[in-house]
BAMI-288760 format. One record per residue (C-alpha): residue in one letter; x, y, z. Coordinates in steps of 0.25 Angstrom, whole numbers, padded with zeros to 4 digits, always signed. Layout:
# BAMI-288760
AXYZ;...
END
This chain:
# BAMI-288760
X+0061+0012+0087;X+0067+0006+0099;X+0064+0009+0114;X+0074+0020+0115;X+0072+0028+0102;X+0063+0041+0105;X+0050+0042+0097;X+0055+0056+0093;X+0069+0061+0093;X+0074+0075+0096;X+0071+0080+0082;X+0057+0074+0081;X+0054+0079+0095;X+0057+0093+0091;X+0050+0092+0078;X+0037+0086+0085;X+0037+0097+0096;X+0037+0107+0085;X+0027+0101+0075;X+0017+0095+0085;X+0012+0108+0091;X+0011+0114+0078;X+0002+0103+0073;X-0007+0103+0085;X-0008+0119+0085;X-0011+0119+0070;X+0002+0126+0065;X+0009+0136+0076;X+0023+0133+0077;X+0027+0136+0092;X+0039+0127+0092;X+0049+0130+0081;X+0062+0124+0086;X+0069+0137+0086;X+0068+0150+0093;X+0058+0159+0086;X+0053+0173+0090;X+0041+0173+0100;X+0032+0181+0090;X+0032+0168+0082;X+0025+0161+0092;X+0016+0172+0096;X+0011+0175+0082;X+0008+0160+0080;X+0000+0160+0093;X-0008+0173+0089;X-0011+0167+0076;X-0016+0154+0082;X-0025+0161+0092;X-0031+0171+0081;X-0043+0162+0077;X-0047+0161+0092;X-0046+0176+0094;X-0055+0178+0081;X-0064+0168+0086;X-0064+0173+0100;X-0069+0186+0095;X-0082+0180+0088;X-0084+0171+0101;X-0084+0183+0110;X-0093+0191+0101;X-0103+0179+0101;X-0102+0176+0116;X-0105+0191+0119;X-0117+0190+0110;X-0112+0200+0100;X-0113+0191+0088;X-0119+0178+0084;X-0111+0166+0083;X-0111+0165+0068;X-0107+0180+0067;X-0096+0177+0077;X-0091+0165+0068;X-0091+0174+0056;X-0083+0185+0063;X-0072+0176+0068;X-0071+0169+0054;X-0070+0182+0047;X-0059+0187+0057;X-0051+0174+0055;X-0053+0175+0040;X-0047+0189+0040;X-0035+0185+0049;X-0032+0173+0040;X-0031+0181+0028;X-0022+0191+0035;X-0013+0180+0039;X-0012+0174+0026;X-0009+0188+0019;X+0002+0190+0029;X+0008+0177+0025;X+0008+0181+0011;X+0014+0195+0013;X+0025+0189+0022;X+0029+0179+0011;X+0029+0190+0000;X+0038+0198+0009;X+0047+0187+0012;X+0049+0184-0003;X+0053+0199-0005;X+0063+0199+0007;X+0070+0186+0003;X+0074+0192-0010;X+0083+0203-0003;X+0088+0195+0009;X+0096+0183+0010;X+0088+0171+0016;X+0093+0166+0029;X+0097+0152+0031;X+0089+0145+0042;X+0096+0135+0051;X+0083+0126+0052;X+0072+0124+0043;X+0062+0127+0054;X+0069+0140+0058;X+0064+0154+0054;X+0069+0168+0057;X+0059+0178+0061;X+0061+0193+0060;X+0048+0199+0066;X+0035+0196+0072;X+0027+0198+0058;X+0039+0196+0049;X+0037+0188+0036;X+0045+0176+0042;X+0036+0176+0054;X+0023+0177+0046;X+0028+0166+0036;X+0032+0157+0048;X+0019+0158+0055;X+0010+0159+0043;X+0015+0151+0032;X+0004+0154+0023;X-0004+0147+0012;X+0002+0142-0002;X-0011+0146-0010;X-0019+0159-0010;X-0032+0151-0010;X-0028+0144+0003;X-0026+0158+0009;X-0040+0162+0007;X-0046+0148+0009;X-0039+0145+0022;X-0042+0159+0027;X-0057+0157+0025;X-0057+0144+0032;X-0050+0150+0044;X-0061+0161+0045;X-0072+0150+0044;X-0065+0141+0054;X-0063+0153+0064;X-0078+0157+0062;X-0084+0143+0063;X-0074+0140+0075;X-0079+0152+0082;X-0093+0147+0080;X-0089+0133+0084;X-0083+0137+0097;X-0093+0147+0103;X-0094+0145+0118;X-0109+0146+0118;X-0110+0135+0107;X-0100+0126+0115;X-0108+0128+0128;X-0121+0123+0121;X-0114+0110+0117;X-0107+0106+0130;X-0114+0115+0141;X-0101+0116+0148;X-0092+0129+0150;X-0079+0122+0152;X-0081+0113+0139;X-0085+0126+0132;X-0072+0133+0136;X-0063+0121+0132;X-0069+0119+0119;X-0069+0134+0116;X-0054+0135+0119;X-0049+0123+0113;X-0058+0124+0101;X-0052+0137+0097;X-0038+0131+0098;X-0043+0121+0088;X-0048+0132+0079;X-0035+0140+0080;X-0027+0128+0076;X-0036+0126+0064;X-0035+0141+0060;X-0019+0141+0062;X-0018+0129+0053;X-0026+0135+0043;X-0021+0149+0042;X-0008+0151+0049;X+0001+0138+0048;X-0004+0124+0044;X+0000+0114+0054;X+0008+0101+0051;X-0003+0091+0052;X+0000+0077+0058;X-0011+0071+0049;X-0005+0073+0035;X-0010+0066+0022;X-0004+0074+0011;X+0011+0076+0011;X+0010+0090+0005;X-0001+0100+0008;X-0001+0106-0006;X-0014+0113-0005;X-0014+0117+0010;X-0024+0107+0014;X-0018+0104+0028;X-0022+0118+0033;X-0037+0114+0031;X-0036+0101+0040;X-0038+0107+0054;X-0049+0118+0049;X-0057+0106+0042;X-0058+0098+0055;X-0062+0111+0063;X-0073+0114+0052;X-0078+0099+0054;X-0081+0101+0069;X-0087+0115+0066;X-0096+0109+0056;X-0102+0099+0066;X-0105+0111+0075;X-0112+0119+0064;X-0120+0107+0061;X-0124+0106+0075;X-0128+0120+0075;X-0137+0121+0063;X-0144+0107+0064;X-0155+0103+0073;X-0151+0097+0086;X-0145+0084+0083;X-0139+0077+0096;X-0129+0069+0088;X-0123+0081+0081;X-0123+0089+0094;X-0115+0078+0101;X-0106+0077+0089;X-0103+0092+0090;X-0100+0091+0105;X-0090+0080+0103;X-0083+0088+0091;X-0082+0100+0099;X-0073+0092+0109;X-0065+0085+0098;X-0063+0099+0092;X-0054+0102+0103;X-0045+0090+0100;X-0043+0093+0085;X-0029+0099+0087;X-0024+0085+0093;X-0032+0077+0082;X-0024+0086+0071;X-0011+0084+0078;X-0012+0069+0080;X-0016+0067+0065;X-0030+0061+0067;X-0038+0070+0059;X-0034+0068+0044;X-0030+0079+0034;X-0041+0084+0024;X-0036+0076+0012;X-0035+0063+0020;X-0048+0066+0026;X-0056+0068+0014;X-0049+0056+0006;X-0052+0047+0018;X-0066+0051+0019;X-0068+0049+0004;X-0062+0035+0005;X-0070+0031+0017;X-0083+0035+0010;X-0079+0029-0003;X-0076+0016+0003;X-0086+0014+0014;X-0098+0023+0009;X-0097+0021-0006;X-0090+0007-0007;X-0078+0011-0014;X-0063+0009-0011;X-0052+0018-0006;X-0045+0024-0019;X-0030+0024-0023;X-0030+0039-0025;X-0037+0052-0021;X-0042+0055-0035;X-0048+0041-0036;X-0054+0042-0022;X-0061+0056-0025;X-0066+0051-0039;X-0072+0038-0033;X-0078+0045-0021;X-0085+0054-0030;X-0090+0044-0040;X-0094+0034-0028;X-0102+0045-0021;X-0109+0049-0034;X-0113+0034-0036;X-0119+0033-0022;X-0127+0046-0024;X-0132+0042-0038;X-0137+0029-0032;X-0147+0037-0023;X-0154+0043-0035;X-0157+0030-0043;X-0172+0027-0042;X-0171+0012-0045;X-0166+0001-0036;X-0161-0007-0047;X-0154+0006-0053;X-0148+0008-0039;X-0143-0006-0039;X-0137-0006-0053;X-0131+0008-0050;X-0124+0004-0038;X-0119-0010-0043;X-0114-0003-0056;X-0107+0008-0050;X-0102+0000-0038;X-0095-0009-0048;X-0089+0002-0057;X-0084+0010-0046;X-0077-0002-0040;X-0068-0003-0052;X-0055+0004-0054;X-0061+0014-0064;X-0048+0022-0066;X-0040+0010-0070;X-0052+0005-0079;X-0053+0018-0086;X-0038+0019-0088;X-0037+0005-0094;X-0049+0008-0103;X-0042+0021-0108;X-0029+0013-0111;X-0037+0002-0118;X-0044+0012-0127;X-0031+0019-0130;X-0025+0005-0133;X-0037+0002-0142;X-0035+0014-0150;X-0021+0012-0152;X-0022-0003-0155;X-0018-0001-0169;X-0004+0003-0164;X-0002-0007-0153;X-0007-0021-0151;X-0001-0023-0137;X-0013-0017-0129;X-0022-0028-0133;X-0021-0037-0121;X-0023-0025-0112;X-0035-0020-0119;X-0041-0034-0118;X-0038-0034-0103;X-0045-0021-0101;X-0058-0025-0109;X-0058-0038-0102;X-0058-0031-0088;X-0069-0021-0093;X-0078-0032-0098;X-0076-0039-0084;X-0081-0027-0077;X-0092-0024-0086;X-0097-0039-0084;X-0096-0038-0069;X-0104-0025-0069;X-0115-0030-0078;X-0117-0043-0070;X-0117-0035-0057;X-0128-0025-0063;X-0136-0037-0068;X-0135-0044-0055;X-0139-0032-0046;X-0151-0028-0055;X-0157-0042-0056;X-0156-0045-0041;X-0161-0032-0037;X-0172-0032-0046;X-0177-0046-0046;X-0173-0052-0033;X-0182-0044-0025;X-0179-0038-0011;X-0181-0045+0002;X-0177-0043+0017;X-0164-0050+0021;X-0166-0064+0026;X-0159-0077+0027;X-0166-0082+0014;X-0166-0069+0006;X-0158-0068-0007;X-0149-0057-0001;X-0146-0067+0011;X-0143-0078+0001;X-0133-0069-0006;X-0127-0065+0008;X-0124-0080+0010;X-0116-0080-0003;X-0109-0068+0001;X-0105-0074+0014;X-0099-0087+0007;X-0092-0078-0003;X-0085-0070+0008;X-0081-0083+0015;X-0075-0089+0002;X-0068-0076-0002;X-0062-0074+0012;X-0057-0089+0012;X-0051-0087-0002;X-0044-0075+0002;X-0038-0081+0015;X-0033-0093+0007;X-0023-0084-0002;X-0016-0078+0010;X-0004-0083+0017;X-0011-0083+0031;X-0026-0086+0034;X-0032-0075+0042;X-0018-0070+0044;X-0015-0081+0054;X-0014-0095+0048;X-0005-0099+0037;X-0013-0102+0024;X-0011-0116+0020;X-0014-0113+0005;X-0003-0103+0004;X+0011-0106-0001;X+0020-0110+0010;X+0032-0104+0005;X+0032-0092-0005;X+0047-0094-0008;X+0044-0107-0017;X+0039-0099-0029;X+0033-0111-0036;X+0025-0117-0024;X+0021-0103-0021;X+0015-0100-0035;X+0008-0113-0036;X+0001-0111-0022;X-0002-0096-0026;X-0008-0101-0039;X-0018-0109-0031;X-0021-0098-0022;X-0023-0089-0034;X-0034-0098-0038;X-0041-0096-0025;X-0039-0081-0027;X-0046-0081-0041;X-0058-0088-0035;X-0058-0077-0024;X-0057-0066-0034;X-0069-0072-0042;X-0077-0072-0030;X-0073-0058-0026;X-0074-0051-0039;X-0086-0058-0045;X-0094-0067-0036;X-0094-0058-0023;X-0098-0045-0030;X-0110-0051-0037;X-0115-0058-0024;X-0114-0045-0016;X-0122-0037-0027;X-0133-0048-0026;X-0133-0045-0011;X-0135-0030-0013;X-0145-0031-0024;X-0154-0040-0016;X-0154-0030-0004;X-0167-0024+0000;X-0161-0011+0003;X-0160-0007-0011;X-0175-0006-0012;X-0175+0008-0006;X-0169+0019-0014;X-0164+0033-0011;X-0158+0030+0002;X-0144+0035+0004;X-0140+0023+0013;X-0144+0013+0002;X-0137+0021-0009;X-0124+0023-0001;X-0124+0009+0005;X-0127+0001-0008;X-0118+0010-0017;X-0107+0006-0008;X-0110-0009-0007;X-0112-0011-0022;X-0098-0004-0024;X-0091-0012-0013;X-0096-0025-0020;X-0085-0022-0031;X-0076-0012-0024;X-0073-0021-0011;X-0079-0034-0013;X-0073-0041-0001;X-0078-0031+0009;X-0091-0029+0002;X-0093-0044+0003;X-0089-0044+0018;X-0099-0033+0021;X-0111-0039+0014;X-0108-0052+0022;X-0108-0045+0035;X-0120-0037+0032;X-0127-0050+0027;X-0123-0058+0040;X-0128-0046+0049;X-0141-0046+0041;X-0143-0061+0043;X-0141-0059+0058;X-0150-0047+0059;X-0161-0048+0048;X-0172-0050+0058;X-0167-0040+0068;X-0172-0026+0068;X-0159-0018+0070;X-0153-0006+0064;X-0145-0014+0055;X-0157-0019+0048;X-0166-0008+0050;X-0158+0004+0047;X-0147+0000+0037;X-0148-0005+0023;X-0138-0015+0017;X-0129-0005+0011;X-0127+0003+0024;X-0125-0010+0031;X-0114-0014+0021;X-0108+0000+0023;X-0107-0001+0038;X-0102-0015+0037;X-0091-0010+0028;X-0087+0001+0037;X-0087-0008+0049;X-0079-0018+0042;X-0068-0008+0038;X-0067-0001+0051;X-0067-0014+0059;X-0055-0020+0050;X-0048-0007+0052;X-0050-0008+0067;X-0044-0022+0068;X-0032-0017+0059;X-0029-0006+0068;X-0031-0014+0081;X-0021-0024+0075;X-0011-0012+0072;X-0013-0007+0086;X-0010-0020+0092;X+0002-0022+0083;X+0008-0009+0087;X+0006-0012+0102;X+0012-0025+0101;X+0024-0022+0092;X+0027-0009+0101;X+0031-0020+0112;X+0036-0032+0104;X+0044-0025+0094;X+0057-0020+0100;X+0059-0008+0092;X+0045-0003+0095;X+0046-0005+0110;X+0048+0007+0118;X+0048+0010+0133;X+0034+0016+0132;X+0029+0004+0124;X+0023-0003+0137;X+0017+0009+0142;X+0010+0012+0128;X+0005-0002+0127;X-0001-0001+0141;X-0008+0012+0138;X-0013+0006+0125;X-0019-0006+0133;X-0025+0004+0144;X-0031+0013+0134;X-0035+0003+0124;X-0049+0008+0123;X-0043+0022+0118;X-0034+0014+0109;X-0045+0006+0103;X-0053+0019+0101;X-0042+0025+0093;X-0041+0012+0084;X-0056+0012+0082;X-0056+0027+0078;X-0044+0024+0068;X-0052+0012+0062;X-0065+0020+0061;X-0058+0032+0054;X-0050+0022+0046;X-0037+0029+0050;X-0024+0024+0053;X-0018+0021+0067;X-0006+0028+0071;X+0004+0023+0082;X+0012+0035+0087;X+0027+0033+0085;X+0023+0018+0082;X+0020+0017+0097;X+0006+0011+0102;X+0000+0025+0103;X-0011+0025+0092;X-0016+0037+0085;X-0027+0038+0074;X-0022+0043+0061;X-0030+0052+0052;X-0039+0045+0042;X-0034+0044+0028;X-0036+0037+0015;X-0032+0022+0014;X-0020+0025+0004;X-0014+0034+0015;X-0008+0044+0006;X-0013+0055-0003;X-0006+0054-0016;X-0007+0044-0027;X+0000+0031-0026;X+0015+0032-0028;X+0016+0047-0027;X+0024+0047-0014;X+0033+0035-0017;X+0048+0037-0015;X+0056+0033-0027;X+0069+0027-0023;X+0079+0016-0026;X+0069+0005-0021;X+0058+0010-0030;X+0062+0001-0042;X+0061-0012-0034;X+0046-0008-0031;X+0043-0003-0045;X+0047-0016-0051;X+0039-0025-0041;X+0026-0016-0042;X+0020-0022-0055;X+0022-0036-0051;X+0017-0034-0037;X+0005-0027-0042;X+0001-0039-0051;X+0003-0048-0039;X-0005-0040-0030;X-0016-0039-0040;X-0017-0054-0040;X-0016-0055-0025;X-0027-0045-0022;X-0036-0051-0032;X-0034-0065-0026;X-0035-0060-0012;X-0022-0065-0007;X-0019-0052+0000;X-0031-0053+0008;X-0042-0042+0009;X-0036-0031+0001;X-0043-0018+0004;X-0039-0003+0001;X-0030+0000+0012;X-0024-0014+0013;X-0008-0014+0015;X+0001-0025+0010;X+0016-0027+0012;X+0024-0034+0001;X+0038-0039+0004;X+0049-0044-0006;X+0063-0045-0002;X+0067-0031+0003;X+0055-0024-0003;X+0042-0020+0004;X+0030-0015-0003;X+0018-0009+0003;X+0004-0011-0004;X-0008-0003-0001;X-0022-0006-0007;X-0028+0007-0011;X-0040+0004-0019;X-0048-0009-0022;X-0060-0012-0031;X-0066-0022-0040;X-0054-0030-0046;X-0044-0019-0044;X-0035-0014-0032;X-0026-0002-0031;X-0013-0004-0022;X-0001+0005-0018;X+0012-0002-0018;X+0023+0004-0010;X+0037-0001-0010;X+0044+0002+0003;X+0059+0005+0003;X+0068-0006+0004;X+0075-0010+0018;X+0085+0001+0020;X+0084+0003+0035;X+0083-0007+0047;X+0069-0003+0050;X+0065-0007+0036;X+0072-0020+0037;X+0066-0023+0050;X+0052-0021+0045;X+0055-0029+0032;X+0060-0040+0040;X+0048-0041+0049;X+0039-0041+0036;X+0048-0052+0030;X+0046-0060+0043;X+0031-0060+0041;X+0031-0063+0027;X+0042-0074+0028;X+0034-0081+0039;X+0021-0081+0030;X+0027-0085+0016;X+0041-0091+0018;X+0043-0099+0030;X+0039-0114+0028;X+0038-0117+0042;X+0027-0107+0044;X+0020-0111+0032;X+0013-0123+0038;X-0002-0124+0037;X-0010-0115+0045;X+0002-0109+0052;X+0000-0096+0060;X+0005-0083+0055;X+0016-0079+0065;X+0015-0065+0062;X+0000-0064+0064;X-0004-0050+0069;X+0007-0044+0061;X+0002-0032+0053;X+0007-0039+0041;X-0001-0051+0037;X+0006-0059+0025;X-0004-0061+0013;X+0003-0068+0002;X+0015-0068-0007;X+0014-0062-0021;X+0023-0067-0033;X+0029-0054-0039;X+0040-0053-0049;X+0050-0043-0045;X+0065-0041-0044;X+0073-0046-0031;X+0084-0038-0025;X+0086-0047-0013;X+0100-0046-0007;X+0103-0059+0000;X+0114-0058+0011;X+0121-0072+0014;X+0129-0067+0026;X+0127-0076+0037;X+0123-0087+0028;X+0134-0091+0019;X+0144-0089+0030;X+0136-0097+0041;X+0142-0109+0048;X+0131-0118+0043;X+0132-0114+0029;X+0148-0115+0029;X+0147-0129+0035;X+0137-0134+0025;X+0145-0128+0014;X+0157-0136+0019;X+0150-0149+0019;X+0144-0147+0005;X+0156-0142-0002;X+0164-0155-0003;X+0151-0162-0007;X+0148-0153-0018;X+0162-0152-0023;X+0163-0167-0024;X+0150-0168-0031;X+0153-0157-0041;X+0167-0164-0044;X+0161-0177-0046;X+0150-0172-0055;X+0160-0164-0063;X+0169-0176-0065;X+0158-0185-0069;X+0153-0175-0079;X+0167-0173-0086;X+0170-0188-0086;X+0157-0191-0094;X+0160-0180-0104;X+0175-0184-0106;X+0170-0198-0109;X+0163-0193-0121;X+0175-0185-0126;X+0184-0190-0137;X+0198-0195-0131;X+0205-0187-0142;X+0200-0174-0136;X+0207-0176-0123;X+0221-0170-0127;X+0215-0160-0137;X+0216-0145-0134;X+0203-0138-0132;X+0201-0124-0135;X+0190-0115-0130;X+0186-0101-0133;X+0186-0090-0123;X+0174-0083-0129;X+0160-0086-0127;X+0155-0099-0135;X+0144-0100-0144;X+0136-0107-0133;X+0137-0094-0125;X+0132-0086-0136;X+0120-0095-0139;X+0117-0095-0124;X+0117-0080-0124;X+0108-0079-0137;X+0098-0089-0131;X+0097-0082-0118;X+0095-0068-0124;X+0080-0070-0128;X+0077-0075-0114;X+0083-0063-0108;X+0075-0054-0118;X+0062-0061-0115;X+0064-0059-0100;X+0059-0074-0098;X+0062-0088-0101;X+0059-0094-0115;X+0048-0103-0117;X+0058-0115-0119;X+0065-0112-0106;X+0052-0110-0098;X+0048-0124-0103;X+0060-0130-0096;X+0057-0124-0082;X+0047-0128-0072;X+0042-0123-0059;X+0052-0132-0051;X+0064-0128-0060;X+0076-0122-0053;X+0078-0108-0057;X+0093-0110-0058;X+0093-0124-0065;X+0103-0123-0076;X+0098-0134-0084;X+0084-0135-0087;X+0078-0149-0089;X+0073-0146-0103;X+0079-0138-0115;X+0074-0136-0129;X+0083-0140-0140;X+0086-0130-0150;X+0090-0131-0165;X+0105-0129-0169;X+0109-0119-0179;X+0123-0125-0180;X+0122-0140-0182;X+0137-0143-0178;X+0136-0136-0165;X+0131-0143-0153;X+0120-0134-0146;X+0122-0131-0131;X+0109-0130-0123;X+0106-0116-0118;X+0101-0117-0104;X+0096-0106-0096;X+0103-0105-0083;X+0105-0095-0072;X+0100-0081-0077;X+0112-0072-0081;X+0121-0084-0084;X+0125-0091-0097;X+0128-0106-0099;X+0141-0110-0105;X+0143-0123-0113;X+0157-0129-0117;X+0161-0132-0131;X+0159-0147-0128;X+0144-0144-0125;X+0140-0155-0135;X+0147-0165-0127;X+0141-0160-0114;X+0127-0162-0120;X+0129-0177-0119;X+0135-0176-0105;X+0127-0177-0092;X+0122-0162-0089;X+0124-0156-0075;X+0118-0142-0074;X+0127-0139-0062;X+0140-0139-0071;X+0135-0130-0082;X+0144-0118-0082;X+0137-0105-0081;X+0144-0092-0084;X+0139-0080-0078;X+0141-0066-0083;X+0149-0069-0096;X+0156-0057-0102;X+0149-0050-0114;X+0155-0054-0128;X+0154-0046-0141;X+0148-0056-0151;X+0153-0048-0163;X+0167-0048-0159;X+0176-0060-0162;X+0181-0066-0149;X+0195-0072-0148;X+0195-0087-0145;X+0206-0092-0136;X+0210-0106-0136;X+0215-0112-0123;X+0221-0126-0123;X+0214-0137-0115;X+0220-0139-0102;X+0225-0154-0100;X+0228-0159-0086;X+0237-0170-0083;X+0229-0175-0071;X+0221-0188-0074;X+0208-0182-0070;X+0211-0169-0077;X+0200-0172-0088;X+0190-0172-0077;X+0195-0159-0070;X+0198-0151-0082;X+0193-0137-0085;X+0178-0137-0086;X+0174-0137-0101;X+0164-0126-0098;X+0175-0117-0094;X+0182-0118-0108;X+0171-0109-0115;X+0171-0099-0104;X+0175-0085-0109;X+0186-0083-0099;X+0201-0079-0101;X+0212-0089-0102;X+0219-0084-0090;X+0206-0087-0082;X+0205-0101-0088;X+0220-0104-0085;X+0217-0100-0070;X+0206-0109-0069;X+0214-0120-0076;X+0224-0120-0065;X+0214-0125-0055;X+0213-0139-0062;X+0224-0149-0058;X+0235-0152-0068;X+0240-0165-0062;
END
């Protein structure tokens, strides 16, 4: 950003000054950006104060003892209902009138999209500008009815006598009455007249006009608490709550404007997700439909467990449904459906056999695990007996086993990451991921550790936790809401989120060991299920608090250390954060308690609380809002292979503790992928993979360079790969986890500017050039002399002729290379010639398989697979070269030979053999490999001139 760049430029400042007052006041537009008639503003003020006037009539009649309070509320509500209907009908009439007029008149061209032309105080343009109206007739009736109810209940809520009874203070009554009616007027205007542009937005499009219901909803919540206080017995806690809420009621406009209160869709989705996760033991879901269905099924399961009369039946019911609901039921159902279809069509196709076998294998695995879990829970609960928790009780013995399992699994998980605790370099991790052979060998050893951890996590730990729960004495008492809720959640978390369930049981066990003889509320009032529920909530909120403190500290530090983030006001803001640290800490604590994000205003260290929302952070299905562009193809190609690698990494634990809401950043060359864990259960995990746009701007390049620095320090630098070396980027928001082997296309563009023309490189090239040239000439002359010794002396003066078409050796090479290309892999014979240490560009493998000849008089050249995209050429004297010493460096390779029509007879041009008069000409003649090259005679003569004649 820079110190001299303004937070808001001129255009944004004007836009902010127009939009923010409109958001605060609920929709009135008092700053238009152009000159408008005064009646536009007067009409908006009159409509804004109309609910207060109608409510004031009822309030006056009540204060004069003419009407009772509930009759007063009914009168004000009825007047508001009639007014709302009249306003909506006026808008409908104005729209119909405008359509008729527009057919006869020419539409004016507006100079600005926000500029309107008004003809009169009550003209159709004025009405449509002030009262945009509703899309649907149903909403006209429904919103008008809600407006009447809100005005009536608001009149009842803000009666001066009622407020005086709560506070016994005339001044406080006046303040609450005045500003309380301002809040109600804001809600009414947003509902009936013009819906405000909300700062807290979850849906991109308000198709069904739900945004208009947001502010009235929160007003109804406050009124509901007051009504509960009115019609219930005197409860001190409820009275204190009502007093506090009357004060907060005055600040609702600012809470709406700052975006702290969530929209209705985000609020209900967030509430269902929190209840499902912490109250029913489930997981956040990957879509709204899955969330709603799973919430209803889980709630029905908890309710049904309350009516089972037998303790053994309750244990079996909770164990069975806990396991079933932790599975990916939609995927299992879809796979079973495809299996049945494939089975019915098995006579037509035989290719679906392996997939059917895999589906049935998975089904029998789940069935076996479920059967063993039910048998274990029923036997332990029925025959083991119940006893109070003590150091020698069966439940305590199982607790010791759980503690050991937790420690072992935690160690096995840390071993697989590049850093231990995010601080020390893991000595078991590969030192350099660029050496693929070494990396894969070390990764195989770590994968064995991951397999052991997966067995402990998937099979051993759940059965140990079921034993712990089945032996609990709290299950003796039935028909208790707390027991049904707590144990239904816990029996499901054993499978849904095994690692967190194990941690919670270990914490509860340790606390019980420390307090089992103490008469405290933990032992006296709470059963094991509720203890585990509280431990789960505290664990989650504490982790969120630590994460948000880390985020706030990072923003504070980088606002000063990063040059582009440092501004003139940075020092002042940091000082204010230190001075008001208790308030900042309270904001962070509230954000963690609500599980809502922290929002640094303009990326400055000014922290606001974002509105609570589901973990996936967007309303639609995965991929619905993806931007399809030219970069999309790169990510579409890598996603299947990356998903397979992620499946293995998540199963082994090399990515750490992967919970719903965990974010991962993948980096390869110029590609960045953002991975979000959406849902997790027993043996499955749903993730969202987003490909970020390639580096097109300086900001993107700078961000990617910073990411590369963190990753290179962890994975590529040998000098930093020492045993137990420190993480130089400790405290960074990015903690390197692991490197994943993924098969994908590379589009790296290497720029050698500054390398090949550097002084060091040129100096080294000058020193090496003569050495290499002499070595090549010596080797070439030695090779030619050996070959010429075996030639007959009479062939020395003979004229040689060579064809300028492609030889048979070339045709054979093409024919032998075709099946390799078609199969998209090396042949079995070729694979046997290669080892892990073989060079990819080795032109002469150590071993080749001999093949039979179809022509007995023709010497068979060996076909060797060389650089991809090249064809090896052999001369007509290949039989003689077979006996000569081979040097793979001097085998001629022709790249990009022209296509030749095999069916057309090619003309053969004979060129006389060049004979030099120099005494050493036989050693420096034209290389014999060139004689079979399909090049023109003129090109050959040009090259021949380069050899000496004397």
